[in-house]
N, C-alpha and C positions, 0 to 999 in steps of 0.2 A: 360934637355931633349929637344929633338927637338919638335917643334910644331906638333900637330896632325891636319891633314886636310883631310876632306872627301868630295868627289864630287867636282863639279865645282861651283865656287861662283863669286862674283863681283871682279873687279880689285883690290879693296882695301877691303879685308875682315875685319870683326870685330874680333880682337884678344883679348881673355879673359885670363888674367894671374891669376894663383891661386896656393896656396901652401897647404900642408897637414894641416888640422884642422878639428875636428869633425863637426863643423857647416857647412863646405863646402863639406863634404864627400857625401852628398846626390846628389849634382851636379855631383861630380866625379862618383858616382854610375850610374848615367844616361849614362855616357860615357862607363862604364863597361858593361852596358846592351845593348850598341850599339845604343842608342837613340841620343847621341851627339858624335861628332859635327854634325851640319847640314850645308847645302850649305850656303856659305857666312860667315862661322865662323871658327875660329881656336882656339885651346886651347894651351896655353903656360904654361907648368909646371915649377914652381919655387920651391926652397927649403925652403924659409921662407918669411916673410912679407917684409923684406928689399929688397929682390930680386924682389918681386912683385911690390913694389913701384917704384923701379928703372926702371922696364919695362915701366911704365907709363911715367916716366921722360925722358927716351930715345926714346919714341915713338914706341917701339916695341910692345906695347899693347895699346889698346884704352879703355879697360875695365879691372876691377880687383876685386878680392875678398879681401876686406880690412875691418878693424875695423873702427868704427866711428872716433877715434882719428887719425888713419893713413890717413883717408880721409881729416880730418881737416888740417893735416900737409901739404898735397899736395895742398890743397886749399890756405893755407897761403903762399905757394911758387908761387902762381899765376895761378894755373890750374883751369880752369872753368869746374866744375864737376856736375854730376847728380847722385843721388842715385836711382837706378832703382828697387831694391828689397832688402828686409831684409832677410838674411839667417837664423839668429838666434839671440836670446836675452839671455844673460847670467843670469841664476837664480841659481847660485851656482858653476859654472864652474871656476870662478876666486876666489882664496882662499888665506887667510893668514893662514899658517900652522906653528905651533911651535913644538919644540922638546918635546919628552915625559917629563912630569913633569912640563911643563909650560902650565897651564890650564886657565890662565886669562891674559888679556892684560897688567894689571899693573905689572905682573911679568917680562915683557920685558924691564922694565926701566934699562938702563945701558947695555943692551945686543945688539947683532948684528942682524939686519934684512937685509936679502938679497932681492933685487928686481931689475928688469930691469928698468932703468931710462927712459923708453919710456913714452909716454903719458898714456898708459894703466896702467903701473906700478905706475906712479905718481898719477893717479886717484884713484887706489885702496889704495895707501898709504894715500892720503888725506882723503878718506872716512873712512878708518880704524882709523886714528888718531882722526877724528871728533867723531866717534861713541864711541871710547874708552876713550875720554877726555885725550889724551896724547899729548905731544908736541914733535916736531921733535928733539929738543935739548936733550930730555931724552933718545934718541935711537942712536945707531951707525948704520948708513945706509951704505950698501955695494952694489955697482952697479955690478950686475952679469947677463950676458946674459942668456936668458931663457934656451938655450940648455945646459948651464953649471950648472943649478940648482941641478940636481941629484948628480953631483959630489961634489958640494959645501956642500950639505946636508950630504952626506956620509963621507966627509972628516972633518966634524965638524967645517967648516968655519963660520957657522951662527947658531944662536939660533932660527931663524924663517925665513920663506920665503914667499914672495908675489909671487904666481905663478898661473898657470892655467893648464887645462887638455891638454894632458894626464898625465903630471907630478904630478898633484895634487893627483890623485888616487894612483899612485905608492908610493908617500911619505906618504900618510895616511896609506897605507898597512904596512909601516915600523914602525908604532906606533905614527906618528905625530898627533898633536891635531889641530882640525879645530877651529880657534879662530874667524874667520870672513869670510864671503863670499858674493858674489854678490847677493845672495837671499835677503840680507838686504838692498840693494840699487837697487830696481827694476827700469827698464827702464833707465839704465845708460850705459850699455855695449852692443853694437850692432855689428854684423858682416854683411857686406853689399856687394851688387853688385854695384860697382861704375863705371860710364861711363863718358868719356869726353863729354862735351856738344855738340861738333861738331859731334862725332860719334853717340850720342844719337839721334840727328836730322837726320842723314844720314841713320841710321839702325833701324828706329822705328818698322817696321814690323818684322824684324829679332829678335830684342830684345823681342818683344811680344812672338814670337814662342819659343825662348830659355827659357824664364821664364815659359811658358806653359809646356814645357817638364820637367823643374825642379819640377813643381807641380805634374806631372805624377810620377816622381821618389819619391816624398814625399808620394804620395798615396801608391806606392809600399812598401816604408819603413814602413808604418803604417799597411798595410794589409798583407804583407809577411815578418814579422819581422825576421824569421829565415834566409831566403835567404839574406835579406838586411844586417843583422848583420854579416853574414859570409863574404859577399863581402867587407864591410867596414872594419871589423876587420883585414882581410887579408891585405888590402892595408895599414892600419895603423900599422900593425905588433904588434897587441895586442890581448888579448883573447876577446871572445864575452862577457864574464861576465864583464870584465873591461869596454868594450864599453857600455854596458847597464848602468853601474854606471856613466859613463861620460855623457850620454844623459839625465840622471836625472837632471843634472845641466844646461841644455839648453832648452829653449823654441823655438820651430821651427814654426814660424807663417805660416799659410796657406794663400791662395790668399785673403780671406776676411780680415784677420788680417793685411796683408800687405797693402791692399787697405786703411784700416782705418788709420794705422800708418803713411802712406805717403800722406794722404789727406792734402790739404791746411788748412782745418778746424780743424785738429787735431794738437795740439801744443806739443805733447810728444817728437817728434824728435827734434824740434827746441829748446825746453827746455833742453833736454839732451846735444845737441851740444853746446848750449850757456854756460852751466855749464862747459863742458869740455874745451871750449876755454879759460875760465877764469883760470881753473886749469893749462892748458898748458902755459898760459902767466905767471902765478905766478911761475911756475917751470922753466921758461926760455926755454921751448921747442919750442915755436913759438914767433915771434916778431910781425908780421903783422896780422891784422884781416882778416877774410874772410866773404863774404856776404852769410849768410845762407838762405836768403829768397827764392832763386831760386833752391837750391840744391835738395830738396826733392820733388819727383813727383810720383804719382801713375798711370801715363798715360800708363805705360808698363805692368801693371798687367792685365791679361786677364779678361775682363768683363764677359765672359761666365762662369767663375768659381765663380762668386759672388752669 
């Protein structure tokens, strides 16, 4: 889709790329309400995370809605990035689902597990195997892109899937068994607003204002749930009931929680990122390290909301 631009802005506007995902939808709802974009900002709609990352690589966007692992991948490619805000933390939205009749992890020995061999898929697989005391050699792993998960499930190509919302809710409704989810690995899976270091320096005030509007939208989401659910469900093309189920698996931090998580004194983000870097190295997803010391900052979180 073509970028959305409202009003007059600087010669080089801040372009924010993003794709459909429940955790990002409150930001998109702000646009639906007419609160975004603001002067000096453009929104670039993408279809998936790969397109969002490519927009950063190509220089078509200076900011993006990405998971922690996607941010690490760009960092390992040499991009100097800053995490300006946390959109959400997965507390059940990422799931290992098995076919009916498979109720325990040990029943998957010798069976096929489908997963997207991205960093997030690799992380969920690593954590599932660790918690289940299973070895990779005991399973047949099948690399399946996320958008093909429903088809692989219905065609009987796999006995279990490592997937995430909204696919997870749909598969569970067909009788799938929830064997493991991100609720069991707190503070590991984050969705973030990532900005290039150069753009973060150039657009400090603008970033503050954009994030402030996001928290206005979060307030609307919490105080006007019927209106918010209708808007988001319509955009995601799902029912409001399914949407409510999806949000049960996401923790959406307010300004105070964002400020704490992104503080230099709080080690949770550094620990999560360091763990993920190791998983990604072991899985062969990244080769080069990235310096995590300067990435996380709470300087763009509006102090007046604390």
